[in-house]
C-alpha positions as CSV (number, residue, x, y, z in Angstrom):
1,M,-23.2,-41.6,-87.9
2,I,-24.5,-37.9,-89.0
3,D,-22.5,-34.8,-89.6
4,A,-22.7,-33.1,-86.1
5,S,-22.1,-30.0,-87.8
6,Q,-25.6,-29.6,-89.3
7,I,-27.4,-29.6,-85.6
8,R,-28.0,-25.8,-85.0
9,E,-28.4,-24.3,-81.7
10,H,-32.0,-24.1,-80.9
11,A,-32.7,-26.8,-83.3
12,E,-35.9,-28.8,-81.8
13,V,-35.3,-32.6,-81.0
14,I,-37.8,-35.2,-81.4
15,S,-38.0,-39.0,-80.4
16,A,-39.2,-41.8,-82.8
17,D,-42.4,-41.4,-81.3
18,G,-43.0,-38.3,-82.1
19,I,-42.2,-36.6,-78.3
20,H,-40.5,-33.2,-78.4
21,V,-37.3,-34.4,-76.2
22,G,-35.6,-30.9,-76.0
23,T,-34.2,-28.1,-77.6
24,V,-30.6,-28.0,-78.9
25,D,-28.1,-25.8,-76.7
26,R,-25.1,-26.7,-78.6
27,V,-23.0,-30.4,-79.4
28,E,-20.3,-30.8,-77.5
29,G,-17.9,-33.6,-78.7
30,D,-20.3,-36.6,-79.2
31,R,-23.3,-35.4,-77.9
32,I,-26.0,-33.0,-78.2
33,K,-26.4,-30.5,-75.2
34,L,-29.9,-29.5,-74.3
35,T,-31.2,-26.4,-73.2
36,K,-32.3,-26.4,-69.1
37,R,-35.3,-24.2,-69.4
38,E,-37.5,-27.0,-70.7
39,N,-36.3,-29.7,-67.8
40,P,-38.9,-30.9,-66.1
41,A,-39.5,-29.7,-62.2
42,G,-36.3,-31.1,-60.2
43,H,-34.4,-31.1,-63.3
44,Q,-34.0,-27.5,-63.8
45,D,-30.2,-27.2,-62.3
46,H,-28.8,-29.1,-65.1
47,H,-28.4,-30.0,-68.3
48,H,-29.7,-33.2,-70.2
49,F,-27.7,-34.5,-73.0
50,I,-28.2,-37.0,-76.3
51,A,-25.6,-39.4,-77.6
52,L,-25.1,-38.1,-81.4
53,D,-25.3,-41.7,-82.0
54,L,-29.3,-42.1,-81.5
55,V,-29.8,-39.2,-84.2
56,E,-31.2,-40.5,-87.1
57,S,-31.6,-37.4,-89.1
58,I,-31.6,-34.1,-89.5
59,D,-34.4,-32.1,-91.4
60,D,-34.3,-28.2,-91.3
61,N,-34.3,-27.3,-88.0
62,R,-35.2,-30.3,-86.3
63,V,-33.4,-33.4,-85.1
64,R,-34.8,-36.6,-85.4
65,L,-34.2,-39.1,-82.9
66,S,-33.6,-43.4,-83.3
67,A,-34.8,-43.9,-79.4
68,K,-38.3,-43.3,-78.0
69,G,-39.0,-40.4,-75.6
70,A,-38.4,-41.5,-72.6
71,D,-35.2,-43.4,-73.6
72,A,-33.7,-40.6,-75.5
73,F,-34.3,-37.8,-72.5
74,A,-33.3,-40.6,-70.0
75,S,-30.3,-41.3,-71.7
76,E,-27.7,-39.0,-70.0
77,E,-27.7,-35.8,-67.4
78,E,-24.5,-33.5,-66.9
79,G,-21.9,-35.0,-65.4
80,D,-23.0,-38.8,-66.1
81,R,-21.0,-40.4,-69.6
82,S,-22.9,-43.3,-69.4
83,S,-25.7,-43.4,-72.2
84,I,-28.9,-45.6,-72.5
85,H,-28.8,-46.9,-76.5
């Protein structure tokens, strides 16, 4: 597992297939909380989360995931502790 302390607020989150998944709001426990402002229509009222075990690497201000875009983005929503891996 990666060192979560290396994940910075406002870092860009990129999927394994190069898709921009979101922007880090903060790390909460074993998950990355994404900012709401980039959520698609109908999802602006809650945060999305990415499980830390999906993080492949951290480069400068970019978090790279091991999951493809659609799988990573759909992994968790606020209040949901389930995760797609």
